[in-house]
C-alpha positions in Angstrom: -0.2 0.2 0.0 1.1 3.4 -0.8 2.2 5.7 1.6 0.9 9.0 2.3 3.7 11.7 3.2 3.9 14.9 4.6 7.1 17.2 4.5 7.3 20.0 7.3 9.3 23.6 6.3 10.6 26.3 6.8 12.6 27.8 3.9 12.8 27.3 0.7 12.6 23.8 0.2 15.7 22.3 -1.3 15.3 19.4 0.2 10.6 18.8 -0.2 11.7 19.4 -3.7 14.0 16.1 -4.0 12.0 14.4 -1.9 8.6 14.8 -4.0 10.8 14.7 -7.4 11.9 10.7 -5.9 8.2 10.1 -5.4 7.5 8.7 -8.5 7.0 5.5 -11.0 7.7 2.7 -8.3 8.3 4.8 -5.1 6.4 3.5 -2.5 5.0 6.4 -1.4 2.8 9.6 -2.3 3.4 13.1 -1.0 0.2 14.9 0.3 0.5 17.8 2.1 3.8 20.3 2.3 3.1 22.7 5.6 5.1 25.6 6.5 5.4 27.4 9.8 6.5 30.6 8.3 3.6 31.6 5.0 6.2 33.2 3.2 8.5 30.4 3.1 9.5 29.8 -0.7 9.2 26.1 -0.7 5.4 26.3 -0.7 5.8 28.6 -4.1 7.9 24.9 -5.1 5.5 23.0 -3.4 2.1 24.3 -5.7 4.3 24.0 -9.0 4.5 20.6 -8.7 1.2 20.1 -7.4 1.6 19.3 -3.5 -1.2 21.3 -1.1 0.2 23.8 0.9 -1.0 24.8 4.5 1.0 27.4 6.3 0.6 27.9 10.9 1.9 30.6 11.5 3.7 31.0 13.9 4.2 34.5 14.5 1.2 34.6 15.4 0.8 32.4 18.3 3.5 34.2 20.2 4.9 31.9 22.5 1.4 29.8 22.5 3.2 27.3 20.7 0.6 24.5 22.4 -1.8 26.1 20.1 0.7 25.8 17.3 1.1 22.8 17.7 -2.5 22.2 17.6 -3.0 23.7 14.1 0.1 21.8 12.5 -1.8 18.5 14.0 -5.6 19.7 12.9 -3.6 20.1 9.2 -1.9 16.8 9.5 -5.0 15.0 10.5 -6.5 16.5 7.7 -4.4 14.8 5.3 -3.9 12.3 6.6 0.4 10.6 6.7 1.1 7.7 7.1 5.4 9.7 7.8 5.9 13.1 7.9 9.6 14.3 6.5 10.7 17.1 8.9 12.7 19.4 5.8 14.8 22.6 7.4 11.9 22.8 9.7 12.9 25.0 12.0 10.6 24.6 15.3 11.0 22.6 17.7 8.8 19.9 18.7 7.0 19.0 22.1 7.4 15.4 23.4 3.3 15.5 23.2 3.3 16.4 20.0 6.6 13.6 18.6 5.0 11.5 20.5 1.9 11.7 18.5 4.1 11.0 14.6 6.3 8.0 16.8 8.3 5.9 15.0 6.5 7.6 11.6 8.5 11.4 11.5 12.1 11.4 10.1 14.2 14.5 9.8 17.8 16.1 8.6 20.3 17.3 10.5 23.3 19.2 8.9 26.0 16.6 11.0 27.7 13.8 11.2 25.4 12.6 14.5 25.6 12.4 17.4 27.9 15.6 17.1 26.7 18.5 16.9 22.9 18.8 17.2 21.3 22.0 17.5 22.3 24.8 15.3 25.2 26.6 13.2 26.9 22.3 12.8 29.4 23.7 9.4 30.7 26.6 11.7 31.2 24.1 14.9 32.9 21.4 12.8 35.6 23.2 11.3 36.0 25.1 15.0 36.7 21.2 16.0 39.3 20.7 13.1 37.5 17.8 11.4 38.7 16.0 8.4 34.9 14.5 7.2 31.3 16.6 7.8 28.2 15.2 7.2 24.6 14.8 7.0 22.3 12.4 8.5 18.5 10.8 8.2 17.2 9.7 11.6 13.7 9.0 13.2 12.3 12.1 15.4 12.5 12.2 19.3 11.1 13.8 21.9 15.0 15.1 22.8 16.8 17.0 20.3 18.5 16.0 16.8 18.5 12.6 18.8 16.7 9.3 17.3 17.6 5.8 15.3 20.1 6.6 12.2 18.4 5.6 9.1 21.9 7.5 7.2 24.3 9.2 7.1 27.0 11.5 4.7 29.8 12.7 4.7 32.3 14.5 2.6 36.1 15.6 3.2 36.9 19.1 5.2 38.9 21.0 2.8 41.3 23.6 4.1 39.8 26.7 2.6 36.5 26.1 4.0 34.2 28.6 5.3 31.3 27.1 7.7 29.4 28.4 3.8 31.4 27.2 1.3 30.7 23.6 3.6 26.8 24.3 4.0 27.0 24.7 0.1 28.5 21.0 -1.0 27.0 19.4 1.4 23.4 20.4 0.3 23.6 18.5 -3.4 24.9 15.3 -0.7 21.1 16.1 1.7 19.6 16.0 -1.6 20.5 12.2 -2.8 20.3 11.1 1.4 16.9 11.9 2.2 15.0 10.5 -0.7 17.2 7.2 -0.5 16.3 6.8 3.3 12.6 7.3 2.8 12.4 5.2 -0.1 13.3 2.4 2.2 11.3 3.8 5.1 8.6 3.3 3.3 9.4 0.3 2.3 9.7 -1.3 5.8 13.8 -0.8 5.6 15.5 0.5 8.1 18.9 0.0 7.3 21.0 2.9 7.5 21.9 4.3 4.0 25.5 5.4 4.0 26.4 7.7 1.2 30.4 10.0 0.2 33.2 9.3 1.8 
């Protein structure tokens, strides 16, 4: 049975686009919703061009009422009836209660080789630490930030002249390869790790 996938974004949605473009042919899943916490997120227009239904829940209009924001987000998701949720550059921390409702069905991509560098500024932190190798990770989402079972990692060598910006730019194409491969396996019930790169 084909799995229904909802994708949560906050910005340009490049990882969302790579996921959607892969969900064709014999892929075991199809996109049913792209939802953003920012109504001006560039990824919403890209999703509409790809003929995917979109929805925005503006977190700013909820102020510090995270419960209200999450209730609105949950309502939009429940209407779309996804089997899997993919966080793709979704820049809001979700509560343990929200995550529990989708336990075992929510994936995230993070720009570091977890468990290294949870949180923000991962590229700068990798450079500051003098790492020879950097990368990205797709993992199942749990209540703990950037935690949960690792489903895939892509690695690339750090160059002597790399900056945080150049490292991010070189890593992005690997993110676009890794996330679709992991989702394809995950939707088929296969949780074996995917490994790409050096």
